[in-house]
C-alpha positions as CSV (number, residue, x, y, z in Angstrom):
1,M,-46.9,36.9,-2.8
2,I,-44.6,34.3,-1.3
3,K,-44.9,34.3,2.5
4,P,-41.7,33.7,4.5
5,A,-41.6,30.7,6.7
6,A,-42.0,31.3,10.4
7,H,-38.7,30.6,12.1
8,T,-38.7,28.5,15.3
9,S,-36.0,27.0,17.5
10,T,-36.5,23.6,15.8
11,L,-33.6,22.7,13.6
12,A,-34.5,22.5,9.9
13,I,-32.0,19.7,9.4
14,A,-30.5,17.5,12.1
15,C,-28.2,14.6,11.2
16,D,-26.9,12.6,14.1
17,G,-24.1,10.0,13.8
18,L,-24.8,9.1,10.2
19,D,-22.9,6.1,8.7
20,K,-23.3,4.9,5.2
21,A,-21.2,2.2,3.5
22,Y,-21.3,0.6,0.0
23,G,-19.8,-2.8,0.5
24,P,-16.3,-2.3,2.0
25,V,-16.3,1.5,1.2
26,A,-17.4,3.7,4.1
27,A,-18.8,6.7,2.2
28,V,-20.1,8.6,5.3
29,R,-18.7,8.1,8.9
30,A,-20.3,9.5,12.0
31,V,-21.6,12.7,10.4
32,N,-23.3,15.2,12.6
33,L,-24.9,18.2,10.8
34,Q,-27.3,20.9,12.0
35,V,-28.9,23.6,9.9
36,E,-31.2,26.2,11.5
37,P,-34.4,27.4,9.6
38,G,-33.7,29.9,6.9
39,R,-30.0,29.3,6.8
40,F,-27.8,28.5,3.8
41,L,-25.2,25.8,4.5
42,A,-22.5,24.6,2.1
43,L,-21.1,21.1,2.4
44,L,-17.6,21.5,0.9
45,G,-15.2,18.8,0.1
46,P,-13.2,17.1,-2.7
47,S,-14.7,14.6,-5.1
48,G,-15.5,11.3,-3.4
49,C,-15.5,12.6,0.1
50,G,-19.2,11.6,0.7
51,K,-20.9,14.9,0.5
52,T,-23.4,13.9,-2.2
53,T,-24.2,10.7,-0.2
54,V,-25.1,13.0,2.8
55,L,-27.4,14.9,0.4
56,R,-29.0,11.7,-0.8
57,L,-29.6,10.5,2.8
58,I,-31.3,13.7,3.7
59,A,-33.4,13.6,0.5
60,G,-34.5,10.1,1.2
61,F,-32.8,8.4,-1.8
62,E,-30.6,6.4,0.5
63,R,-31.1,4.9,4.0
64,P,-28.4,5.3,6.7
65,D,-26.7,2.2,8.1
66,R,-26.5,4.0,11.5
67,G,-27.6,7.3,12.9
68,S,-30.7,9.4,12.3
69,I,-32.1,12.4,10.3
70,A,-34.8,14.8,11.5
71,L,-36.4,17.5,9.4
72,N,-38.1,20.4,11.2
73,G,-38.2,18.2,14.4
74,K,-39.7,15.2,12.7
75,S,-37.7,12.0,12.4
76,V,-37.5,10.9,8.8
77,A,-34.7,8.3,8.8
78,T,-32.9,5.8,11.0
79,A,-31.4,2.4,10.2
80,E,-34.8,0.9,11.1
81,H,-37.3,3.2,9.4
82,C,-37.2,5.6,6.4
83,V,-39.9,8.1,5.4
84,P,-40.1,8.0,1.6
85,A,-38.5,10.9,-0.3
86,E,-41.8,12.2,-1.7
87,K,-43.2,12.6,1.9
88,R,-40.3,14.6,3.3
89,R,-41.1,18.1,1.8
90,V,-37.6,18.3,0.4
91,G,-36.9,20.1,-2.9
92,M,-33.9,18.8,-4.9
93,V,-31.9,20.6,-7.6
94,F,-29.8,18.1,-9.5
95,Q,-26.4,18.8,-11.0
96,E,-27.8,18.1,-14.5
97,Y,-31.0,20.0,-13.7
98,A,-33.1,17.0,-14.9
99,L,-35.7,19.2,-16.7
100,F,-38.3,17.5,-18.7
101,P,-37.3,18.3,-22.3
102,H,-40.7,17.6,-23.9
103,V,-42.6,20.3,-21.9
104,N,-42.2,24.1,-21.5
105,V,-41.0,26.1,-18.5
106,N,-44.5,26.6,-17.1
107,D,-45.2,22.8,-17.2
108,N,-41.8,21.9,-15.7
109,I,-42.6,24.1,-12.7
110,A,-46.1,22.8,-12.4
111,F,-45.0,19.2,-12.3
112,G,-44.9,18.9,-8.5
113,L,-48.1,20.9,-7.8
114,K,-51.4,19.4,-7.1
115,S,-54.4,20.4,-9.3
116,G,-56.6,23.0,-7.8
117,P,-57.6,26.7,-7.8
118,G,-54.3,27.9,-6.4
119,R,-52.1,26.1,-8.8
120,E,-51.8,28.8,-11.5
121,T,-51.3,31.5,-8.8
122,R,-48.4,29.5,-7.3
123,I,-46.8,29.1,-10.7
124,R,-47.0,32.9,-11.4
125,E,-45.5,33.6,-7.9
126,I,-42.6,31.3,-8.6
127,L,-42.0,32.6,-12.1
128,E,-41.9,36.1,-10.7
129,L,-39.5,35.0,-7.9
130,V,-37.0,33.5,-10.3
131,G,-37.4,36.2,-13.0
132,L,-38.7,33.9,-15.8
133,E,-42.1,35.3,-16.5
134,E,-41.2,36.1,-20.1
135,V,-39.9,32.7,-21.0
136,R,-42.7,30.6,-19.4
137,D,-43.7,29.2,-22.8
138,R,-40.2,28.2,-24.0
139,M,-38.8,24.7,-24.1
140,P,-35.8,23.9,-21.9
141,Q,-33.5,23.6,-24.9
142,E,-34.3,27.2,-25.9
143,L,-32.9,28.5,-22.6
144,S,-29.4,29.5,-21.5
145,G,-27.7,27.5,-18.8
146,G,-28.5,30.0,-16.2
147,Q,-32.1,30.1,-17.1
148,Q,-32.3,26.3,-17.0
149,Q,-30.9,26.3,-13.6
150,R,-33.5,28.8,-12.4
151,V,-36.2,26.6,-13.8
152,A,-34.8,23.6,-11.9
153,L,-34.8,25.8,-8.7
154,A,-38.3,27.1,-9.4
155,R,-39.6,23.5,-9.8
156,A,-38.0,22.5,-6.5
157,L,-39.5,25.6,-4.8
158,A,-43.0,25.4,-6.2
159,P,-44.4,22.8,-3.7
160,N,-43.2,25.0,-0.9
161,P,-40.7,22.6,0.6
162,S,-39.2,23.0,4.1
163,V,-35.7,22.3,2.8
164,I,-33.9,22.8,-0.6
165,L,-31.0,20.6,-1.5
166,L,-28.6,21.5,-4.3
167,D,-26.0,19.1,-5.8
168,E,-23.0,20.9,-7.3
169,P,-25.5,23.5,-8.7
170,F,-23.0,25.7,-10.6
171,S,-20.6,23.1,-12.0
172,N,-22.3,23.0,-15.5
173,L,-22.1,26.7,-16.1
174,D,-19.5,28.6,-18.0
175,A,-17.0,30.5,-15.9
176,S,-18.4,33.8,-17.3
177,L,-21.9,32.9,-16.1
178,R,-21.1,31.3,-12.8
179,N,-20.6,34.3,-10.5
180,R,-23.8,36.1,-11.8
181,V,-25.9,33.0,-11.5
182,R,-24.6,32.3,-8.0
183,Q,-25.8,35.7,-6.8
184,E,-29.1,35.2,-8.5
185,I,-29.7,31.9,-6.8
186,R,-28.6,33.4,-3.4
187,R,-31.2,36.2,-3.9
188,I,-33.9,33.8,-4.8
189,L,-33.3,31.6,-1.8
190,R,-33.2,34.6,0.5
191,A,-36.4,35.9,-1.0
192,A,-38.1,32.5,-0.5
193,D,-36.8,32.4,3.1
194,V,-36.0,28.7,2.6
195,T,-33.5,26.5,4.3
196,A,-30.9,25.4,1.8
197,L,-28.0,22.9,1.8
198,F,-25.8,22.7,-1.2
199,V,-22.7,20.5,-1.9
200,T,-19.7,21.8,-3.8
201,H,-16.0,21.2,-4.3
202,D,-15.4,24.9,-5.0
203,Q,-14.0,26.8,-2.0
204,E,-14.7,30.3,-3.4
205,E,-18.3,29.3,-4.1
206,A,-18.9,27.9,-0.6
207,L,-17.2,30.9,1.2
208,S,-18.9,33.6,-0.9
209,L,-22.5,32.2,-0.8
210,A,-23.2,30.3,2.4
211,D,-24.0,31.4,6.0
212,E,-22.0,28.4,7.2
213,V,-19.6,26.0,5.6
214,A,-19.0,22.4,6.6
215,V,-15.7,20.9,5.4
216,M,-15.9,17.2,4.6
217,M,-13.1,14.8,3.8
218,D,-13.0,11.0,3.8
219,G,-16.6,10.7,4.9
220,Q,-16.3,12.9,7.9
221,I,-17.0,16.6,8.7
222,L,-13.8,18.1,9.9
223,Q,-15.1,21.6,10.8
224,C,-18.4,23.5,10.5
225,D,-18.2,27.3,10.9
226,S,-18.9,30.7,9.4
227,P,-17.0,31.4,6.2
228,E,-14.9,34.0,7.9
229,R,-13.9,31.9,10.9
230,L,-13.4,28.8,8.8
231,Y,-10.9,30.6,6.6
232,R,-9.2,32.6,9.3
233,R,-9.2,29.9,12.0
234,P,-9.2,26.5,10.4
235,S,-9.2,23.6,12.9
236,S,-6.3,21.8,11.3
237,H,-3.5,21.9,8.7
238,R,-5.7,19.8,6.4
239,V,-8.6,22.2,6.5
240,A,-6.3,25.2,6.1
241,T,-4.7,23.9,2.9
242,F,-8.0,22.9,1.4
243,L,-9.4,26.4,1.9
244,G,-6.7,28.3,0.1
245,D,-3.0,29.2,0.0
246,A,-1.2,29.1,3.3
247,N,2.3,29.3,4.7
248,F,3.4,26.8,7.3
249,L,6.4,27.4,9.6
250,P,7.7,25.7,12.7
251,G,7.8,27.7,15.9
252,T,7.8,27.6,19.7
253,A,4.8,28.9,21.5
254,H,4.8,30.8,24.8
255,G,1.2,31.4,25.7
256,Q,-0.2,34.0,23.3
257,T,3.0,34.5,21.3
258,V,5.2,32.3,19.2
259,E,8.9,32.5,18.3
260,C,9.7,31.6,14.7
261,A,12.1,32.5,11.9
262,L,10.0,35.6,11.3
263,G,10.4,36.8,14.9
264,T,7.8,37.0,17.6
265,L,4.2,36.8,16.4
266,P,0.9,37.0,18.2
267,L,-1.3,33.9,18.4
268,H,-5.1,33.5,18.2
269,D,-5.1,30.9,21.0
270,R,-2.7,30.0,23.8
271,H,-0.2,27.2,23.1
272,E,3.0,26.0,24.7
273,G,6.0,24.3,23.1
274,P,6.6,23.2,19.5
275,V,3.9,24.2,17.1
276,E,3.2,24.6,13.4
277,L,2.1,28.1,12.3
278,M,-0.3,28.9,9.6
279,I,0.0,32.3,7.9
280,R,-2.2,33.3,5.0
281,P,-0.3,35.0,2.1
282,E,-2.5,38.2,2.3
283,D,-1.3,38.6,6.0
284,V,2.3,39.0,4.8
285,L,2.8,42.8,4.4
286,L,5.7,43.9,2.2
287,E,7.5,47.2,1.7
288,P,10.3,47.5,-0.9
289,N,13.6,47.9,1.0
290,P,17.1,47.2,-0.4
291,D,18.2,46.0,3.1
292,G,15.1,43.9,3.8
293,P,15.4,40.2,4.6
294,A,12.9,39.1,1.9
295,E,13.7,38.7,-1.8
296,V,10.9,38.4,-4.4
297,V,11.7,35.2,-6.3
298,D,8.6,34.9,-8.5
299,R,5.4,36.9,-9.2
300,T,2.1,35.8,-10.6
301,Y,-0.1,38.7,-11.6
302,F,-3.9,38.5,-11.6
303,G,-4.8,42.2,-12.2
304,H,-6.7,42.7,-8.9
305,D,-3.9,41.2,-7.0
306,Q,-0.6,39.3,-7.3
307,L,0.9,36.3,-5.6
308,L,4.5,36.7,-4.7
309,R,7.0,33.9,-3.8
310,L,9.6,35.1,-1.3
311,R,12.9,33.8,0.0
312,V,13.5,35.1,3.6
313,N,17.0,35.3,5.0
314,G,18.2,33.2,2.1
315,E,16.4,30.0,3.2
316,I,12.7,30.3,4.1
317,E,10.2,30.3,1.3
318,L,6.9,32.2,1.8
319,K,4.0,33.3,-0.3
320,A,2.6,36.8,-0.1
321,R,-0.5,38.2,-1.7
322,S,-0.4,41.9,-2.5
323,V,-3.6,43.7,-3.5
324,G,-3.6,46.6,-6.0
325,C,-0.4,47.9,-7.7
326,C,2.8,46.0,-7.3
327,R,4.7,49.1,-5.9
328,G,7.9,47.8,-7.5
329,L,7.7,44.3,-6.1
330,H,9.2,42.4,-9.0
331,P,11.5,39.4,-9.0
332,G,14.9,40.4,-7.5
333,T,13.4,43.1,-5.4
334,R,14.2,43.0,-1.7
335,A,11.6,44.0,0.9
336,Q,10.8,44.4,4.5
337,L,8.0,42.1,5.7
338,K,5.6,42.5,8.6
339,I,2.8,40.3,10.0
340,D,0.4,42.2,12.3
341,L,-2.6,39.8,12.7
342,P,-2.6,36.9,15.1
343,V,-1.7,33.6,13.5
344,M,-3.0,30.1,13.9
345,A,-0.9,27.4,15.5
346,Y,-1.3,23.6,15.6
347,P,0.6,21.1,17.8
348,A,3.7,20.1,15.8
349,K,2.7,16.5,15.8
350,S,-0.6,17.3,13.9
351,N,1.0,17.9,10.5
352,A,-1.2,15.2,8.9
353,G,-4.3,17.3,9.9
């Protein structure tokens, strides 16, 4: 049976002021990142933002130009010294899985284990954990994409690492498989009680799987928070737009309220003076009303919900997301709108995020 790791107050991963450049290109700039033992953190950002470089620095495949990395309280990298990757007790799951095609599942998992009396027991434990006992004798090319990924994860977990790193782990899976495999991997990592950090460009993936999400752009981490807080209270216009649909309106704040074209709305935080409001489409509540100020201009139907494009008072454009049936909200319909929840506001000069 796999024994859960004993949690301590020591951080599993601690990156402090990491810089990494390739010639004139600054891939990572002053990155600070902390992950507590047993937590699952997603490093989320667009392609080329530096997230895979951070992963490679933690794994030991690259050395930082400045800053430091500690794993479970032990320094493993600075600009002056670098503990080799094989001595860091870090498991790595690559985007392409990197399975050995000439050996079966059992031997792929056994690759990183030392010979000894406990070797076969450990392989059986890991096979049971990832649910691959019945295919242990198959070759990688005889497996489905989801099974191949579980073999790659099993191989990384077998030596009992302190940290697991996953590089875009679901990008090679068909859309029909992706959600199921995500949940399987989450279950496996929870059962193993291992600290995990994975990089992804998929917002839904990060928000649905991780305990915490760090948004990275242009080599810097802009915000690190719980999925709920990150989505509901993004730190900037830039983070807000990257995490999903959002409406932005000008307004004038007076403490905990703001005056805008939609009336007086409550604010999450106190502000004074000109601001830019962020309103998520699902927070715009609609009720068909022939005398309402909003007109439905366009509708995109997804089955479980629909995205509506509105024109308010003949000039303001808003997006609204309605869950369930449309209740007659078709193009040309007029509606009354209401926003009950507090909204986010940013100083008007911060449009660039």
